[in-house]
N, C-alpha and C positions, 0 to 999 in steps of 0.2 A: 504496499497498500505506500502513494506515494505520502509527500509529506504536505501539509494543506499549512496554509498561513493560523499565527495565533492571534486573530483577530478580536475583538467581543465580541464580540456574537460568538467564533468557534469556540468560545473558553468559557461561554455559559451555559455547563452545559443542565443538563436533565438527569434526575438519575437511575445508571447503568450509563449512563452511555460516557460517548471516550474522545477520545485527541487527541494525535499524535503530529506534535509540533521537529521541527530538526532550526538547526544552526547550518550554513559552511560559509566555512572562512575559504579563500584562494588566496595562492600567497605568489611572491610576480615566482616573477619565470624564474629567473637565475637563482632564487633563494632555493635548498633543499633542506624538508621538514625534519625533523629532531626524534621530536611526538607527533601520535596520533592518539585522540579520545575523544571518544565516547562521555557527555554531559552528562554528570549527577541530581541532585537536588538545587535547586535552583536560592535554598534558603542558605546551604551550605555551603555553595561552591566548589564539592568536592568531587574529580569528577569517578564514574562508575566502572571504567576503561581506560587506560594506558598502554601505552604501545610506544616502545624506543625503538625506532629503524637505523639501519645500519649495516 
């Protein structure tokens, strides 16, 4: 299922409903990423999963 925009309407859910949101960060072509992470809870700002690349 593709991610959808996190609009106010999408986040105003009825009981039992769900929504999936995502953020994609693009790097300049000359930059090599060092880590990839799936973002966790916004309240704690902790990543659920982090991979070191290389």
